[in-house]
Every structure is written in C-alpha cells, then in structure tokens.
N, C-alpha and C positions, 0 to 999 in steps of 0.2 A: 569397513562397515558398509552394509547394504541398507540404503535409505529409500523409502517409498513415500512419494508426495502425492497427495490427492488435492486437486484444485479445480475450480470451474473456469479459470482463465490462466493462460500462459502466453509467453512471448511468441509472436510479435503483437498480440492484442495490446492496444495502447492504454495501459493503466498501471498503477503502482505495484499491484500484486504480481502481475506477470513479469515485470522488469526485476522485481525483488527475487523471484524464484529463479529466473534466468541467471542472475549473478551469483546467487547462493549455490546453485547446481554447478556452475563453472568452477567456483572456488573449492567446493568440496571434492570435485573430481580432480582438480589440480593437486589436492592433498592426498589422493590415493583412495578416496571413498567411491562407491558406486551408487549413483542416484538415478532413480526412475520416476518419471512424471506421468501421472494420469490426469488428463484435463479434457474439458469439453471444447476448448479452443486452443490453438497453438499450431506449431509447425511439426507435423508428425515425421518429417524427414530428419529431424534432429535425433541424434543417438539417444536411446532410452526415453523417448517421448511418445506416449500412446494417446491418440485422439480417436474417439469413436467415429466410424466411417459415416454414419448417418446422423446428421444434426440439422437443426433449422434455426434461422435467426430468431432472437427474442424480440418480437415486434415492437414493444415499447422502448427498446434500447438495442438497435440492430447490431452494434459492435460486439454484442454478446450472443451466444447461441445456447440452444437447449437440445438434449438428446431426443431423437425420434422414438427410440425404444427405451423404456424405463426398466427393462429386465437386462442387467449388465452381465450376461454370462461370459462374454469374451474378456471384459475388464477383470472380472473376478478370477477367471482362470489364469490370465497372464500375471496378475498380481501374486497369486499363490505360487506360480512357477518362479517368480523372482526371489521368493523366500527371504523377505527382509528382516533385518535386525530391528529397524525402527519404522513405524507407520506414523506419518505426520500429516494431519489434516489442516488445510488452509482455508479458513472460513468454514461454515457449516451448512452447506447446501447439498446439491445432488451428489457430486463426486465424493465429498467427504462422508456422506452416508454410506456409499459403497466402501470407502476406506475403513469405516468403522466395522462393517461386517467382515471385511478381510482380516482386520486385526483380531476380532473375536474368533474367527475361524482358526487362525494359526497361534493364538495364545500370546500375542504381543500387545501390551497395554498401549493404546494409541495416545499420542500427544497432539496438540492443536495450536494454531496461532489465530488469534482474533484480529482480522485485518479491517473488517467493514462493519460499521454499525448500520444494519439494515433499516432500523426504524427512522434514521435521519435521511434516508434516500427517498422517502415517500413522496415528497413534493416534486421530485424530479421525474417521476414515472406516471404516465397516464394509462390507466387500464381499468377494466370493470372490477367492481368490488375491491378497490385498491386498499381501503382501510382494513378490511377483513384479511386480505392476502398478506399484507405486511405484518399484521398482528400475529397471524399464524406462523409466518416466517420467522419472526423474532422469537416466539415461544419455542418453535422447533429447534432453532440454532442454540438457544440456551440449554435446552434439554440435551442436545448432543454434546455440548461442551461439558456439562456436568458428568457425562459418562467417560470423559477422557482422564487419563492419569495425571496429566499436567496441561495447563493452558497458558500460552505465552501472550502477554499483552504488550503492545508496542509503547505504552506510556503508563505512568502511574494513574492518570485519569481513567484510562480504560480498565486497569486492574481494579480500581475502586468500583467502577460501573458493574463489572462482572461479579464481584464479591457481594454487592448489594442485591444482585439478582440470583444469588444462591450458587454461584460457581466458586468453589472453595480452593481448588488446587491451581492457583494463579500465581505466576511470577512475571515481573516486568522484564522484558527483553527488548530494549530499543532497537529500531531498525538502523540502517546504515547508509552511508554514501561512499561510493568508490572515489576516494580522494586522489587517486592517480588519474581517473577519467575526468573529474571536475576539478579544475585548478584555477588559481588566481594568477593571471598574467597581466601585470599593469600595462595598459595600452589605452590610447585615446582614439576611439574610432571616429570621433568628430560628430557623433550622433548621441543625443541624450534620449533615452526612452525608459518607460516603466513597463515591466513585463508581467503578464499573467501566463502561466503555462500549466495546464491541467485539463481535467475533463470539463466540457462545456455543459454544465448542468446548473439547475437552480440551487441545489444544496451546496455546490462549491462557491456560490456567491458571485456568479458571473455578472449578474445585473448590478451588483455593487461596484464592480470594476467599471462598468459603463457610466454609472452615476459619478464616480470619481473622475473619469475622463471628461465628462461634460462639465464638471465643476472646475476643471483645470485647463479648459480649452484655450484660455488666454495665456497660459504659461508656455515657455519655450521648451516643451517636452512632449514627446509622442507616447502613445500607448500601443503595445503590441500584444495581441491575444493569440495564443497558440494552443491547439488541442482539438479534440473532436468530442461530440456528444449530441444529445437530442435537441439542445438549444442553439446549435451552431447556425442553422439557416435563419432562425429568428433574429439572432443578434446581428447577422449580416444585413438583414432587412432594416433593422432599427438604425444601424450605423449609416446606411445609405439614405434612408428616409430623412433622418435628422441632419444630414450633411456633416457628420463628425469626422472632419478631415484629419484630426489628430489621432485617429484610431485606425490601426491596421489589423485586419483579421487574417491570420496565417493558416488556420486549419491544422491539419496533421503535419508534423515535422519529424524527420528522422533523427537518429542519435547525433550525428555530426552537426546538423542544423540546431538541434537543441543545445548542445554544448556551446556553440557559437553565440546563440541568443543569451544564454546564461552569462557567458564570460564578458559580454559587452553591455549588459543592462546596467542602468544607473540605480534602479530600485526594483525589487520583486514584490508584487502584492498578491496576497492570498486570503481572501475574505471568508473562506469556508468555515462553517460551523459544524461540519459533519465528519471531519477527519478523525482518525485514531492516531495518526502520526504526522502525515503531510510530507512525504518523501521529497517532493519538488522544492519545498522550502529549504531543506538541508542541502539539496543539490545547488541551489542558489548561494547558500552560505559557503559551501565548499568552493564555489567560483569567486568568492570574495565580494558577493553582492549583498548589501543590507536588505532586510525584508520587513514588510508590514503585514502582520497577520491579525486575524480576528481576536478579540479579547478572550474568547473561550477556546482558543487554539489549545490542543491537549498537552503540548510539551511546553513547560515553563522554564525559561532560562534567564538568569540575571546578566544580560549583556546588552551593550548599546547597539549591537548588530541586529537585534530583533526588537521591533516596536509592536506592542499589543494595542490594537485600535478598536474602537467602537465604530464600525463602518456605517451604522445607522445615523451617526452624527457626522454628516458630510463635512461641515466646517472644520471640526476637529481632525478628521481624516486628511483633509487638504493641508491643514497647518502642519501635521506630522510629516506628510510627504514632502512638503517644501523644506522643512527643517532638515530632513535626511539628505535631500538633494544638494544642500549647501554645506553639509559637514565634510570633514576630511575623509575622502574615500579610502585612502591607504590605511588610515587608522581603523576604520570600520572593517575593512577587508582582513586586516591582521587578526582582529577579534573574532570575526566569523570563521576563518580558517582554524584558529586555535580551538574554538569550541568543537568543530566537527572532528578534527584530528584527535582530540583528547577523549571524546565521548561517543562519537558516532562513526567510527571507521569500520570498514568491512572486516578487517582482521579481528578487531575487538568483538564484533558480532559473531563471527564464525567460531571464535574461541569459546564464547559463552554458550553458543548453541551446541557445540560438541560436548561441553561439560554436562549439559542437560541430557543429551543422548547417552553418554557414558553412565550417568546416574541411573537412568531408566533401565539400561542393560544390566548393570550390576544388581539392581533391585530385583529384576526378573530372574537372574541367576541364583540369587539368594533365596527367593521364593521357591524356585525349582528344587534347590538343594534341601530346603526344609520339607517340601512335600515328599521328596524321595526318602528322607530320613524317617518321616512318619510312616510311609508305606513299608519300609524295611522293618521298623519296630513292630508294626502290626503283624508282620509275617511270622514273628517269633513268639507271639502271644499264644 
C-alpha cells in the first residue's frame, strides 16, 4: 500500500505528533508498505520525507516553522508522482490543506487524525490578534475535518468534541506506546524524583508542576522537568530566583535520556488540560511509573496506576503524590504495564489503522465499479 502523510511537524521536532509519525512510518515500512511524509519541519535526509526548502521560524513558538511560499507547486507535483492509495492528514493546518487538494485531484477520499485542540493552546502563544487568529484556526480546521471521509480521534473525549462540532465521520483510534522501547526494569537508582516531561507551555500545566514542587520542598524527593517550549527560560528564572533547590530543569533530552528518566522516576506528573491523548503519560506507564494527571485528562481508565487530580487544589495534589510515593511500586508497575500492553500497544494501533485504510480502499473500488457500471449502462441506452 502507498500511504501519503501530510503534517506540519515531523521528527526530530520535539513533540508528540512528530514522534508518533516517525514510529508509525517505520512500522508500516517494516510490514512492506511505502510511506511518504510531507512536512514543514523534519529531517529531509530521511527516505521519503519531503520538507520545503524555504521555511521560517514561527516567532511565537520557534521550535515550529512556517513556509515562506504558500503556493506549494513542488509539494503538489511530488505528491501526485507518488500516486498514493491513501492520503492521511495529521491535524488540519497548512500541509493538510495541501494534502486535501492532492486527494481531490487524484480522487482519493482523504482521512485525518485530530491530534491537537488548537483552541486550548491560546494561552501559550503571544501574538497580535490572538483571539481572532485562534478562532479562525479552529473554524478552518473543523471545516477541513468535515470534508474528510473519516477522522480518527485519539480518545472518546475527542470523538465527542468533534461530533458536537459537526464532524460526523469520527472513530476513536487510541494512540500507542512502543512497549519494547519503554520497559519496566526493577531497579533502585538511589534517587527519588517526580518527573514532568513534555512541552514547556502554559497549556501543559508547567506552572502547576512548580506549585507542586514548592509545596513539597520539605519532602525527600526532587522534581525533574524535561522538555522545550516558550516558557522554558521563564521557569528557569523562577526556579533560580526562588531558590528551588529541589527542582532540576533539564531542557531538551534525547531518546536515550528520555527512556532513562522514565525508567527511574518515582512518579510522573502531567497537569495538562489541553491534551487529546497525552503520549508521554503512557510512555511513563509502559516504564512502570505511576502517573498523576489532571482531572480532565482525556483518557479515563480504572486503574490504581493513574490518579486523576485537581491540581488547583494544591493540598489534595500533595496528599495524592505522597500516597503514591509510599505505595508498592512493583504492584503499580504491573498494573501500568498490563494496561499499556493490553490497550495501547504499537501492534494494536497499526492493525486498527490498516483496517481503516483497507476499508477506505475497498469503498473507493466499490464506488469506482458502480460508476463504471452506470457509464456502461448509459452507453447502451
């Protein structure tokens, strides 16, 4: 099968969408499919990855980029040359708009995955006419999703959100964790620490992590904060100014460092209220680490390995963290691994994804046969 992906971010850009696409591409290629990525960011030296030659940093969020030319002749031509069976849009921004036009041109019904709720990122971006820009962005993305044959939502919460807003052809397809990459290895590193790993933004709840660290500064536990984002320099200044010696700001970490941090953490905290899935939460669970997430985290599971917390109630959050730190780690680790292996494995995700692709292809062939039959019948009238 020839599969074409359109996205505005791709590996090694440090975010969940780029990592997701990298792992999906690799797995599909291992199974004999051909996958091509069109993205605004990424490593164009990788096989079948196309990044426009001229792009510029997106100033409010410099880890992302925008195209200099908005007339994508080269992208369009190369996409048509690839002659895909499937056109899959990831989020509904610039590249996905190009992907939609490509799909229309070759007669392939596009599918999409909703990764990012743009409306919840508003407080993390500073730019002129922000409210208007985000309102228009949300309206446009929903318009594009409604044009797709099928939209994949990473959680039931997101599926409900899309349906309320008029996107009808929605199915829930949970994301995944590579359970071979993230593993639980019982070990005592001699250091107890609470880990946050993700984008350093307001919408991810980074200041709630600092509040929790301040409230637990008398405890025998450190906080480690890893990731990049527009708030990174500011939280470094806050930690230094307030002398928060129990907090270590790590910044960007590579894959190996990330796996080591996950494997040795005592607790993973994720106060975000903006996620559609929260892949780093499930990476922590796959590593056997119990997690504390916001009470409005989109994925609800009945397991002791996940604690849903109102981070605005700092006393309650501290009590929950202390309780988890004193529970049986091996028991929580076993529950966490079982949850991820049974419901959120890479193999399970790819199998479901290919079923959707096969359905779209079969439907297209059926429609093509019907149209041919109608044309043949009309010729004999």
